[in-house]
BATORFI-41070 format. One record per residue (C-alpha): x negated, y negated, z negated. Coordinates in steps of 0.5 Angstrom, whole numbers, plus 500, padded with zeros to 3 digits. Example, Ala and Ser with C-alpha at 12.3 -4.5 7.8 and 13.67 -1.06 7.14 Angstrom:
<atom><east>475</east><north>509</north><up>484</up></atom>
<atom><east>473</east><north>502</north><up>486</up></atom>
END
This chain:
<atom><east>537</east><north>510</north><up>506</up></atom>
<atom><east>538</east><north>510</north><up>497</up></atom>
<atom><east>537</east><north>502</north><up>494</up></atom>
<atom><east>531</east><north>507</north><up>490</up></atom>
<atom><east>528</east><north>509</north><up>497</up></atom>
<atom><east>528</east><north>503</north><up>501</up></atom>
<atom><east>526</east><north>499</north><up>494</up></atom>
<atom><east>520</east><north>504</north><up>493</up></atom>
<atom><east>517</east><north>503</north><up>501</up></atom>
<atom><east>513</east><north>497</north><up>499</up></atom>
<atom><east>509</east><north>502</north><up>493</up></atom>
<atom><east>508</east><north>508</north><up>498</up></atom>
<atom><east>505</east><north>503</north><up>503</up></atom>
<atom><east>501</east><north>499</north><up>498</up></atom>
<atom><east>498</east><north>506</north><up>496</up></atom>
<atom><east>497</east><north>508</north><up>503</up></atom>
<atom><east>493</east><north>502</north><up>504</up></atom>
<atom><east>489</east><north>503</north><up>498</up></atom>
<atom><east>488</east><north>510</north><up>500</up></atom>
<atom><east>485</east><north>507</north><up>507</up></atom>
<atom><east>480</east><north>503</north><up>504</up></atom>
<atom><east>478</east><north>507</north><up>499</up></atom>
<atom><east>475</east><north>511</north><up>506</up></atom>
<atom><east>473</east><north>505</north><up>509</up></atom>
<atom><east>468</east><north>504</north><up>503</up></atom>
<atom><east>466</east><north>511</north><up>504</up></atom>
<atom><east>465</east><north>510</north><up>512</up></atom>
<atom><east>461</east><north>503</north><up>509</up></atom>
<atom><east>457</east><north>507</north><up>505</up></atom>
<atom><east>455</east><north>512</north><up>510</up></atom>
<atom><east>454</east><north>507</north><up>516</up></atom>
<atom><east>449</east><north>504</north><up>511</up></atom>
<atom><east>445</east><north>510</north><up>509</up></atom>
<atom><east>439</east><north>513</north><up>513</up></atom>
<atom><east>439</east><north>519</north><up>516</up></atom>
<atom><east>434</east><north>524</north><up>515</up></atom>
<atom><east>428</east><north>524</north><up>520</up></atom>
<atom><east>427</east><north>529</north><up>525</up></atom>
<atom><east>420</east><north>531</north><up>526</up></atom>
<atom><east>421</east><north>537</north><up>531</up></atom>
<atom><east>421</east><north>535</north><up>539</up></atom>
<atom><east>428</east><north>538</north><up>541</up></atom>
<atom><east>429</east><north>536</north><up>549</up></atom>
<atom><east>436</east><north>537</north><up>551</up></atom>
<atom><east>439</east><north>533</north><up>556</up></atom>
<atom><east>447</east><north>533</north><up>553</up></atom>
<atom><east>444</east><north>530</north><up>547</up></atom>
<atom><east>448</east><north>523</north><up>545</up></atom>
<atom><east>443</east><north>517</north><up>547</up></atom>
<atom><east>447</east><north>512</north><up>542</up></atom>
<atom><east>445</east><north>512</north><up>534</up></atom>
<atom><east>449</east><north>517</north><up>530</up></atom>
<atom><east>451</east><north>511</north><up>525</up></atom>
<atom><east>455</east><north>508</north><up>532</up></atom>
<atom><east>460</east><north>513</north><up>532</up></atom>
<atom><east>462</east><north>511</north><up>524</up></atom>
<atom><east>462</east><north>504</north><up>526</up></atom>
<atom><east>468</east><north>505</north><up>531</up></atom>
<atom><east>471</east><north>509</north><up>526</up></atom>
<atom><east>470</east><north>503</north><up>521</up></atom>
<atom><east>473</east><north>499</north><up>526</up></atom>
<atom><east>479</east><north>503</north><up>528</up></atom>
<atom><east>481</east><north>504</north><up>520</up></atom>
<atom><east>480</east><north>496</north><up>519</up></atom>
<atom><east>485</east><north>495</north><up>525</up></atom>
<atom><east>489</east><north>499</north><up>522</up></atom>
<atom><east>490</east><north>496</north><up>515</up></atom>
<atom><east>490</east><north>490</north><up>517</up></atom>
<atom><east>497</east><north>492</north><up>521</up></atom>
<atom><east>499</east><north>496</north><up>515</up></atom>
<atom><east>498</east><north>489</north><up>511</up></atom>
<atom><east>502</east><north>486</north><up>516</up></atom>
<atom><east>508</east><north>490</north><up>515</up></atom>
<atom><east>507</east><north>490</north><up>507</up></atom>
<atom><east>507</east><north>483</north><up>507</up></atom>
<atom><east>514</east><north>483</north><up>512</up></atom>
<atom><east>517</east><north>489</north><up>507</up></atom>
<atom><east>516</east><north>485</north><up>501</up></atom>
<atom><east>518</east><north>479</north><up>504</up></atom>
<atom><east>524</east><north>483</north><up>506</up></atom>
<atom><east>526</east><north>487</north><up>499</up></atom>
<atom><east>525</east><north>480</north><up>496</up></atom>
<atom><east>530</east><north>477</north><up>499</up></atom>
<atom><east>535</east><north>483</north><up>498</up></atom>
<atom><east>533</east><north>482</north><up>490</up></atom>
<atom><east>534</east><north>476</north><up>490</up></atom>
<atom><east>541</east><north>477</north><up>492</up></atom>
<atom><east>543</east><north>480</north><up>486</up></atom>
<atom><east>547</east><north>475</north><up>481</up></atom>
<atom><east>544</east><north>478</north><up>474</up></atom>
<atom><east>538</east><north>474</north><up>473</up></atom>
<atom><east>535</east><north>480</north><up>468</up></atom>
<atom><east>537</east><north>486</north><up>473</up></atom>
<atom><east>532</east><north>481</north><up>479</up></atom>
<atom><east>527</east><north>480</north><up>474</up></atom>
<atom><east>527</east><north>488</north><up>473</up></atom>
<atom><east>527</east><north>490</north><up>480</up></atom>
<atom><east>521</east><north>485</north><up>482</up></atom>
<atom><east>517</east><north>487</north><up>477</up></atom>
<atom><east>518</east><north>495</north><up>478</up></atom>
<atom><east>518</east><north>494</north><up>486</up></atom>
<atom><east>514</east><north>488</north><up>488</up></atom>
<atom><east>509</east><north>488</north><up>482</up></atom>
<atom><east>509</east><north>495</north><up>481</up></atom>
<atom><east>509</east><north>495</north><up>474</up></atom>
<atom><east>510</east><north>501</north><up>469</up></atom>
<atom><east>516</east><north>500</north><up>465</up></atom>
<atom><east>513</east><north>499</north><up>458</up></atom>
<atom><east>510</east><north>493</north><up>461</up></atom>
<atom><east>516</east><north>490</north><up>464</up></atom>
<atom><east>520</east><north>491</north><up>457</up></atom>
<atom><east>513</east><north>487</north><up>454</up></atom>
<atom><east>514</east><north>482</north><up>459</up></atom>
<atom><east>522</east><north>481</north><up>458</up></atom>
<atom><east>521</east><north>482</north><up>451</up></atom>
<atom><east>526</east><north>488</north><up>450</up></atom>
<atom><east>525</east><north>496</north><up>450</up></atom>
<atom><east>524</east><north>500</north><up>455</up></atom>
<atom><east>531</east><north>504</north><up>454</up></atom>
<atom><east>534</east><north>496</north><up>456</up></atom>
<atom><east>529</east><north>496</north><up>462</up></atom>
<atom><east>532</east><north>502</north><up>465</up></atom>
<atom><east>539</east><north>500</north><up>464</up></atom>
<atom><east>538</east><north>494</north><up>468</up></atom>
<atom><east>534</east><north>497</north><up>473</up></atom>
<atom><east>539</east><north>502</north><up>474</up></atom>
<atom><east>545</east><north>497</north><up>474</up></atom>
<atom><east>541</east><north>493</north><up>479</up></atom>
<atom><east>540</east><north>499</north><up>484</up></atom>
<atom><east>547</east><north>500</north><up>484</up></atom>
<atom><east>548</east><north>493</north><up>486</up></atom>
<atom><east>542</east><north>493</north><up>491</up></atom>
<atom><east>545</east><north>492</north><up>498</up></atom>
<atom><east>540</east><north>495</north><up>503</up></atom>
<atom><east>540</east><north>491</north><up>509</up></atom>
<atom><east>544</east><north>493</north><up>515</up></atom>
<atom><east>537</east><north>494</north><up>519</up></atom>
<atom><east>531</east><north>495</north><up>514</up></atom>
<atom><east>523</east><north>496</north><up>515</up></atom>
<atom><east>523</east><north>503</north><up>515</up></atom>
<atom><east>517</east><north>507</north><up>514</up></atom>
END
């Protein structure tokens, strides 16, 4: 695993959590919306007896548990990545890698924060990546 792949894991996991949260919002909307009324009388002995939204509530609970597990993993991963970045001797490289991989900032914003141009940010980034030592037993997604 390259240094860049290792550092990018937190970003990818954060994006996955964001998608799960969007899905949770959709499911909550679905569970709270009224169903269409059925005016016809039907008798079906195989018909489920629980309310239709109960299945959606079960999905919500499962997805919430999954999101919580992924949030815990993200916190551990971010701590590990931060410790790895903090081992770099150069402060500029540490700042660029922290902004890029822990704060998920775009190049231009990193340059604005550090009062340098984007080329300098990219140069520090590449130099920092070359100095990163991936832990021997990293958290791998």
